[in-house]
py3Dmol code that shows the C-alpha trace and the ligand (Angstrom):
import py3Dmol

protein = """\
ATOM      1  CA  MET A   1      -2.612 -12.116 -22.408  1.00  0.00           C
ATOM      2  CA  ALA A   2      -0.912  -9.413 -20.000  1.00  0.00           C
ATOM      3  CA  GLY A   3      -2.539  -9.381 -16.616  1.00  0.00           C
ATOM      4  CA  LYS A   4      -3.660  -6.446 -14.683  1.00  0.00           C
ATOM      5  CA  LYS A   5      -1.437  -4.550 -12.327  1.00  0.00           C
ATOM      6  CA  VAL A   6      -3.153  -2.930  -9.354  1.00  0.00           C
ATOM      7  CA  ILE A   7      -1.545  -1.137  -6.510  1.00  0.00           C
ATOM      8  CA  ILE A   8      -3.341  -0.624  -3.256  1.00  0.00           C
ATOM      9  CA  THR A   9      -2.321   1.914  -0.706  1.00  0.00           C
ATOM     10  CA  GLY A  10      -3.609   3.434   2.513  1.00  0.00           C
ATOM     11  CA  VAL A  11      -1.971   4.889   5.577  1.00  0.00           C
ATOM     12  CA  PRO A  12      -0.791   2.225   8.284  1.00  0.00           C
ATOM     13  CA  GLY A  13      -3.738   0.858  10.117  1.00  0.00           C
ATOM     14  CA  VAL A  14      -6.411   1.849   7.609  1.00  0.00           C
ATOM     15  CA  GLY A  15      -7.208  -1.861   7.108  1.00  0.00           C
ATOM     16  CA  LYS A  16      -5.817  -2.326   3.701  1.00  0.00           C
ATOM     17  CA  THR A  17      -4.697  -5.863   4.146  1.00  0.00           C
ATOM     18  CA  THR A  18      -7.839  -6.926   5.615  1.00  0.00           C
ATOM     19  CA  VAL A  19      -9.835  -5.342   2.589  1.00  0.00           C
ATOM     20  CA  ILE A  20      -7.375  -7.149   0.241  1.00  0.00           C
ATOM     21  CA  ASN A  21      -7.912 -10.575   1.768  1.00  0.00           C
ATOM     22  CA  GLU A  22     -11.762 -10.318   1.961  1.00  0.00           C
ATOM     23  CA  ALA A  23     -11.883  -9.047  -1.665  1.00  0.00           C
ATOM     24  CA  LEU A  24      -9.466 -11.920  -2.978  1.00  0.00           C
ATOM     25  CA  LYS A  25     -11.755 -14.443  -1.417  1.00  0.00           C
ATOM     26  CA  LYS A  26     -14.870 -13.124  -3.123  1.00  0.00           C
ATOM     27  CA  LEU A  27     -12.840 -13.138  -6.496  1.00  0.00           C
ATOM     28  CA  ARG A  28     -11.738 -16.685  -6.004  1.00  0.00           C
ATOM     29  CA  GLU A  29     -15.405 -17.680  -5.637  1.00  0.00           C
ATOM     30  CA  SER A  30     -15.899 -16.414  -9.111  1.00  0.00           C
ATOM     31  CA  GLY A  31     -12.765 -17.944 -10.516  1.00  0.00           C
ATOM     32  CA  ILE A  32     -10.677 -14.821 -10.720  1.00  0.00           C
ATOM     33  CA  GLU A  33      -7.014 -15.315  -9.525  1.00  0.00           C
ATOM     34  CA  TYR A  34      -4.718 -12.579  -8.333  1.00  0.00           C
ATOM     35  CA  GLN A  35      -1.212 -12.959  -7.065  1.00  0.00           C
ATOM     36  CA  SER A  36      -1.269 -10.799  -3.852  1.00  0.00           C
ATOM     37  CA  ILE A  37       2.170  -9.124  -3.050  1.00  0.00           C
ATOM     38  CA  ASN A  38       3.253  -7.151  -0.071  1.00  0.00           C
ATOM     39  CA  PHE A  39       5.932  -4.471  -1.186  1.00  0.00           C
ATOM     40  CA  GLY A  40       6.892  -4.080   2.223  1.00  0.00           C
ATOM     41  CA  SER A  41       7.801  -7.829   2.627  1.00  0.00           C
ATOM     42  CA  PHE A  42       9.991  -7.683  -0.380  1.00  0.00           C
ATOM     43  CA  MET A  43      11.864  -4.566   1.248  1.00  0.00           C
ATOM     44  CA  PHE A  44      11.993  -6.428   4.473  1.00  0.00           C
ATOM     45  CA  GLU A  45      13.587  -9.672   3.095  1.00  0.00           C
ATOM     46  CA  VAL A  46      16.480  -7.571   1.552  1.00  0.00           C
ATOM     47  CA  ALA A  47      16.822  -5.583   4.796  1.00  0.00           C
ATOM     48  CA  LYS A  48      16.778  -8.557   6.947  1.00  0.00           C
ATOM     49  CA  SER A  49      19.403 -10.341   4.833  1.00  0.00           C
ATOM     50  CA  GLU A  50      21.745  -7.201   5.233  1.00  0.00           C
ATOM     51  CA  ASN A  51      21.024  -7.228   9.007  1.00  0.00           C
ATOM     52  CA  ILE A  52      19.795  -3.577   8.756  1.00  0.00           C
ATOM     53  CA  VAL A  53      16.491  -4.213  10.615  1.00  0.00           C
ATOM     54  CA  LYS A  54      14.855  -6.712  12.934  1.00  0.00           C
ATOM     55  CA  ASP A  55      11.116  -6.016  12.368  1.00  0.00           C
ATOM     56  CA  ARG A  56       9.225  -4.324   9.303  1.00  0.00           C
ATOM     57  CA  ASP A  57       8.234  -1.309  11.462  1.00  0.00           C
ATOM     58  CA  GLN A  58      11.904  -0.228  11.683  1.00  0.00           C
ATOM     59  CA  MET A  59      12.094   0.148   7.831  1.00  0.00           C
ATOM     60  CA  ARG A  60      10.569   3.701   7.833  1.00  0.00           C
ATOM     61  CA  MET A  61      13.084   4.836  10.390  1.00  0.00           C
ATOM     62  CA  LEU A  62      16.023   3.897   8.085  1.00  0.00           C
ATOM     63  CA  ASP A  63      17.977   6.611   6.264  1.00  0.00           C
ATOM     64  CA  ARG A  64      16.193   7.882   3.227  1.00  0.00           C
ATOM     65  CA  VAL A  65      19.051   6.515   1.095  1.00  0.00           C
ATOM     66  CA  VAL A  66      18.695   3.059   2.429  1.00  0.00           C
ATOM     67  CA  GLN A  67      14.844   3.204   2.119  1.00  0.00           C
ATOM     68  CA  LYS A  68      15.261   4.259  -1.556  1.00  0.00           C
ATOM     69  CA  LYS A  69      17.676   1.496  -2.376  1.00  0.00           C
ATOM     70  CA  LEU A  70      15.302  -1.153  -0.574  1.00  0.00           C
ATOM     71  CA  GLN A  71      12.284   0.240  -2.633  1.00  0.00           C
ATOM     72  CA  GLN A  72      14.157  -0.051  -6.011  1.00  0.00           C
ATOM     73  CA  SER A  73      15.049  -3.721  -5.275  1.00  0.00           C
ATOM     74  CA  ALA A  74      11.502  -4.649  -4.433  1.00  0.00           C
ATOM     75  CA  GLY A  75      10.218  -2.628  -7.420  1.00  0.00           C
ATOM     76  CA  GLN A  76      12.533  -4.509  -9.877  1.00  0.00           C
ATOM     77  CA  ALA A  77      11.634  -7.920  -8.284  1.00  0.00           C
ATOM     78  CA  ILE A  78       7.867  -7.108  -8.380  1.00  0.00           C
ATOM     79  CA  ALA A  79       7.974  -6.051 -12.122  1.00  0.00           C
ATOM     80  CA  LYS A  80       9.179  -9.527 -13.113  1.00  0.00           C
ATOM     81  CA  ILE A  81       6.030 -11.119 -11.744  1.00  0.00           C
ATOM     82  CA  SER A  82       3.393 -11.853 -14.650  1.00  0.00           C
ATOM     83  CA  GLY A  83      -0.324 -12.262 -14.412  1.00  0.00           C
ATOM     84  CA  ASN A  84      -2.824 -10.350 -12.615  1.00  0.00           C
ATOM     85  CA  VAL A  85      -0.933  -8.762  -9.509  1.00  0.00           C
ATOM     86  CA  LEU A  86      -2.274  -6.922  -6.609  1.00  0.00           C
ATOM     87  CA  ILE A  87       0.494  -4.863  -4.816  1.00  0.00           C
ATOM     88  CA  ASP A  88       0.013  -3.865  -1.262  1.00  0.00           C
ATOM     89  CA  THR A  89       2.012  -0.874  -0.415  1.00  0.00           C
ATOM     90  CA  HIS A  90       2.117   2.791   0.436  1.00  0.00           C
ATOM     91  CA  ALA A  91       1.612   5.953  -1.746  1.00  0.00           C
ATOM     92  CA  SER A  92       3.894   7.892   0.948  1.00  0.00           C
ATOM     93  CA  VAL A  93       5.814   6.654   3.881  1.00  0.00           C
ATOM     94  CA  LYS A  94       6.174   9.076   6.927  1.00  0.00           C
ATOM     95  CA  THR A  95       9.781   9.437   7.950  1.00  0.00           C
ATOM     96  CA  SER A  96      11.599  11.777  10.397  1.00  0.00           C
ATOM     97  CA  LYS A  97      12.527  13.934   7.460  1.00  0.00           C
ATOM     98  CA  GLY A  98       9.217  14.141   5.848  1.00  0.00           C
ATOM     99  CA  TYR A  99       6.766  12.168   3.462  1.00  0.00           C
ATOM    100  CA  LEU A 100       8.893   9.734   1.298  1.00  0.00           C
ATOM    101  CA  ALA A 101       7.257   8.884  -2.092  1.00  0.00           C
ATOM    102  CA  GLY A 102       6.289   5.208  -1.950  1.00  0.00           C
ATOM    103  CA  LEU A 103       6.106   4.878  -5.813  1.00  0.00           C
ATOM    104  CA  PRO A 104       8.863   7.327  -7.071  1.00  0.00           C
ATOM    105  CA  GLU A 105       9.419   7.460 -10.773  1.00  0.00           C
ATOM    106  CA  TRP A 106      11.920   4.634 -10.880  1.00  0.00           C
ATOM    107  CA  VAL A 107       9.589   2.226  -9.260  1.00  0.00           C
ATOM    108  CA  LEU A 108       6.487   3.400 -11.365  1.00  0.00           C
ATOM    109  CA  ARG A 109       8.369   2.883 -14.458  1.00  0.00           C
ATOM    110  CA  GLU A 110       9.209  -0.815 -13.599  1.00  0.00           C
ATOM    111  CA  ILE A 111       5.632  -1.545 -12.513  1.00  0.00           C
ATOM    112  CA  MET A 112       3.249   0.622 -14.737  1.00  0.00           C
ATOM    113  CA  PRO A 113       0.172  -0.030 -12.887  1.00  0.00           C
ATOM    114  CA  ASP A 114      -3.403   0.092 -14.531  1.00  0.00           C
ATOM    115  CA  ILE A 115      -4.970   1.241 -11.411  1.00  0.00           C
ATOM    116  CA  ILE A 116      -4.001   2.707  -8.026  1.00  0.00           C
ATOM    117  CA  VAL A 117      -6.513   2.257  -5.141  1.00  0.00           C
ATOM    118  CA  LEU A 118      -6.552   4.474  -2.000  1.00  0.00           C
ATOM    119  CA  VAL A 119      -8.074   2.958   0.922  1.00  0.00           C
ATOM    120  CA  GLU A 120      -9.276   5.551   3.445  1.00  0.00           C
ATOM    121  CA  THR A 121     -11.490   5.916   6.291  1.00  0.00           C
ATOM    122  CA  ASP A 122     -12.095   8.619   8.979  1.00  0.00           C
ATOM    123  CA  ASP A 123      -9.018   9.644  10.934  1.00  0.00           C
ATOM    124  CA  ASP A 124     -10.287   8.826  14.393  1.00  0.00           C
ATOM    125  CA  GLN A 125     -11.129   5.239  13.172  1.00  0.00           C
ATOM    126  CA  ILE A 126      -7.601   4.838  11.993  1.00  0.00           C
ATOM    127  CA  LEU A 127      -6.362   6.245  15.176  1.00  0.00           C
ATOM    128  CA  MET A 128      -8.518   3.638  17.399  1.00  0.00           C
ATOM    129  CA  ARG A 129      -7.328   0.847  15.067  1.00  0.00           C
ATOM    130  CA  ARG A 130      -3.768   1.699  15.655  1.00  0.00           C
ATOM    131  CA  LEU A 131      -4.176   2.073  19.406  1.00  0.00           C
ATOM    132  CA  THR A 132      -5.866  -1.416  19.691  1.00  0.00           C
ATOM    133  CA  ASP A 133      -3.308  -3.483  17.547  1.00  0.00           C
ATOM    134  CA  ASP A 134      -0.814  -4.693  19.823  1.00  0.00           C
ATOM    135  CA  THR A 135       0.946  -6.716  17.057  1.00  0.00           C
ATOM    136  CA  ARG A 136       2.624  -3.760  15.569  1.00  0.00           C
ATOM    137  CA  ALA A 137       4.714  -0.853  16.542  1.00  0.00           C
ATOM    138  CA  ARG A 138       2.422   1.777  14.970  1.00  0.00           C
ATOM    139  CA  ASP A 139       3.340   5.361  14.652  1.00  0.00           C
ATOM    140  CA  LYS A 140       1.937   7.285  17.730  1.00  0.00           C
ATOM    141  CA  GLU A 141       0.158  10.454  16.159  1.00  0.00           C
ATOM    142  CA  GLY A 142      -3.094  12.376  16.491  1.00  0.00           C
ATOM    143  CA  SER A 143      -6.134  12.150  14.090  1.00  0.00           C
ATOM    144  CA  ARG A 144      -4.964  15.674  12.739  1.00  0.00           C
ATOM    145  CA  ALA A 145      -1.728  14.131  11.541  1.00  0.00           C
ATOM    146  CA  ILE A 146      -3.485  11.102  10.069  1.00  0.00           C
ATOM    147  CA  ALA A 147      -5.743  13.423   8.090  1.00  0.00           C
ATOM    148  CA  GLU A 148      -2.745  15.251   6.656  1.00  0.00           C
ATOM    149  CA  HIS A 149      -1.312  11.886   5.693  1.00  0.00           C
ATOM    150  CA  GLN A 150      -4.455  10.816   3.884  1.00  0.00           C
ATOM    151  CA  GLN A 151      -4.701  14.180   2.118  1.00  0.00           C
ATOM    152  CA  PHE A 152      -0.993  13.962   1.046  1.00  0.00           C
ATOM    153  CA  ASN A 153      -1.518  10.530  -0.421  1.00  0.00           C
ATOM    154  CA  ARG A 154      -4.492  11.753  -2.520  1.00  0.00           C
ATOM    155  CA  SER A 155      -2.121  14.613  -3.868  1.00  0.00           C
ATOM    156  CA  ILE A 156       0.746  12.353  -4.629  1.00  0.00           C
ATOM    157  CA  ALA A 157      -1.530   9.798  -6.244  1.00  0.00           C
ATOM    158  CA  ALA A 158      -2.556  12.467  -8.731  1.00  0.00           C
ATOM    159  CA  ALA A 159       1.230  12.783  -9.784  1.00  0.00           C
ATOM    160  CA  TYR A 160       1.454   9.068 -10.147  1.00  0.00           C
ATOM    161  CA  ALA A 161      -1.667   9.124 -12.580  1.00  0.00           C
ATOM    162  CA  MET A 162       0.057  11.909 -14.642  1.00  0.00           C
ATOM    163  CA  MET A 163       3.198   9.713 -14.770  1.00  0.00           C
ATOM    164  CA  THR A 164       1.575   6.339 -15.916  1.00  0.00           C
ATOM    165  CA  GLY A 165      -1.996   7.069 -17.117  1.00  0.00           C
ATOM    166  CA  CYS A 166      -3.292   4.912 -14.417  1.00  0.00           C
ATOM    167  CA  THR A 167      -6.694   5.457 -12.911  1.00  0.00           C
ATOM    168  CA  ILE A 168      -7.058   6.440  -9.325  1.00  0.00           C
ATOM    169  CA  ARG A 169      -9.755   4.824  -6.998  1.00  0.00           C
ATOM    170  CA  ILE A 170     -10.744   5.798  -3.533  1.00  0.00           C
ATOM    171  CA  ILE A 171     -12.414   2.998  -1.476  1.00  0.00           C
ATOM    172  CA  THR A 172     -13.554   3.826   2.051  1.00  0.00           C
ATOM    173  CA  ASN A 173     -13.023   0.971   4.665  1.00  0.00           C
ATOM    174  CA  ALA A 174     -15.417   2.320   7.455  1.00  0.00           C
ATOM    175  CA  ASP A 175     -15.870   0.617  10.771  1.00  0.00           C
ATOM    176  CA  PHE A 176     -18.230  -2.271  10.487  1.00  0.00           C
ATOM    177  CA  LEU A 177     -18.472  -1.873   6.770  1.00  0.00           C
ATOM    178  CA  LEU A 178     -15.808  -4.413   5.593  1.00  0.00           C
ATOM    179  CA  GLU A 179     -18.284  -6.214   3.457  1.00  0.00           C
ATOM    180  CA  ARG A 180     -18.833  -2.938   1.513  1.00  0.00           C
ATOM    181  CA  SER A 181     -15.117  -2.066   1.069  1.00  0.00           C
ATOM    182  CA  SER A 182     -14.071  -5.499   0.055  1.00  0.00           C
ATOM    183  CA  THR A 183     -16.947  -5.636  -2.461  1.00  0.00           C
ATOM    184  CA  ASP A 184     -15.698  -2.257  -4.034  1.00  0.00           C
ATOM    185  CA  LEU A 185     -12.219  -3.710  -4.227  1.00  0.00           C
ATOM    186  CA  ALA A 186     -13.504  -6.831  -5.793  1.00  0.00           C
ATOM    187  CA  ASP A 187     -15.448  -4.918  -8.412  1.00  0.00           C
ATOM    188  CA  VAL A 188     -12.300  -2.824  -9.223  1.00  0.00           C
ATOM    189  CA  LEU A 189     -10.270  -5.986  -9.633  1.00  0.00           C
ATOM    190  CA  ARG A 190     -12.660  -7.837 -12.000  1.00  0.00           C
TER     191      ARG A 190
END
"""
ligand_1 = """\
57
AP5
P 3.063 -2.637 5.370
O 3.260 -4.191 5.571
O 2.062 -2.243 4.253
O 2.644 -2.106 6.762
P 1.243 -1.273 7.199
O 1.070 0.020 6.606
O 1.427 -1.133 8.637
O 0.160 -2.159 6.862
P -0.709 -3.338 7.332
O -0.910 -4.357 6.401
O 0.115 -3.908 8.707
O -1.866 -2.441 7.908
P -3.243 -2.194 7.232
O -3.479 -0.755 7.027
O -3.147 -2.950 5.860
O -4.299 -2.715 8.288
P -4.745 -4.083 8.740
O -5.410 -4.852 7.497
O -3.771 -4.754 9.455
O 4.412 -1.925 5.237
C 5.382 -2.150 5.950
C 6.466 -1.237 5.931
O 7.041 -1.344 4.668
C 6.249 0.405 5.913
O 6.080 0.759 7.204
C 7.352 0.939 5.222
O 8.394 0.979 5.917
C 7.709 -0.268 4.030
N 6.950 0.135 2.887
C 5.993 -0.462 2.192
N 5.860 -0.139 0.884
C 6.724 0.817 0.683
C 7.034 1.792 -0.399
N 6.493 1.721 -1.430
N 8.218 2.541 -0.264
C 8.783 2.612 0.923
N 8.543 1.972 1.956
C 7.598 1.004 1.942
O -5.815 -3.552 9.734
C -5.628 -2.768 10.852
C -6.679 -2.974 11.867
O -7.792 -2.439 11.531
C -6.908 -4.465 12.321
O -6.851 -4.504 13.626
C -8.158 -4.790 11.490
O -8.814 -5.798 12.307
C -8.869 -3.526 11.647
N -9.813 -3.194 10.578
C -9.625 -3.250 9.381
N -10.803 -3.076 8.488
C -11.846 -2.949 9.569
C -13.116 -2.191 9.359
N -13.730 -2.155 8.207
N -13.598 -2.130 10.647
C -13.161 -2.231 11.814
N -11.890 -2.650 11.916
C -11.143 -2.918 10.778
"""
view = py3Dmol.view(width=600, height=400)
view.addModel(protein, "pdb")
view.setStyle({"model": 0}, {"cartoon": {"style": "trace"}})
view.addModel(ligand_1, "xyz")
view.setStyle({"model": 1}, {"stick": {}})
view.zoomTo()
view.show()
């Protein structure tokens, strides 16, 4: 039987990786297995092997053409993975030339997701999480810019649903409510 393909997105620092890890723990306890894949890591491996970047945060600064080429390689590699797959990625990436679609037609055609999840929370909570995360080179922007990015992601997710027939689920990952957001994600994946 073909597995489920679920794509999970959210602006940097919203906490999607944290929610994914908690949700997968819950699923494992009830005997449900998902392979969790980070789209950015696939892109990064190719970019690193070609000596284009040193860390993953440099990827969104690359020329659009290069980013698209990396996106395509990642999409093709991920499409070959069978079983239940959870893909951690971005609905859109903020570049110096504007928003870049994270899941353009040539990537969606390869993956054909069943569900796209948008992880969201209040803009000022995301701002605080970015400011307190020393491990990454997060974009320095205000809460209004974060709000615009979250809004853009909803709009582009609607286009993805039109292209693939997938459903769109919004999950809120509010401060101190990780238990709730991870339970919501586990329910989507069951
Ligand atoms: P990616 O690896 O996805 O990087 P990211 O967006 O920065 O995502 P992270 O996983 O680092 O952050 P997160 O939002 O999941 O937050 P976290 O769980 O760490 O992508 C890397 C790069 O790849 C991109 O920049 C892009 O260049 C490229 N890329 C990827 N996909 C692409 C695509 N499709 N097309 C083109 N390029 C693509 O949590 C953050 C903080 O919040 C932590 O400190 C955590 O403790 C805290 N936190 C989390 N939840 C809570 C809560 N409920 N309450 C309080 N604190 C919380």
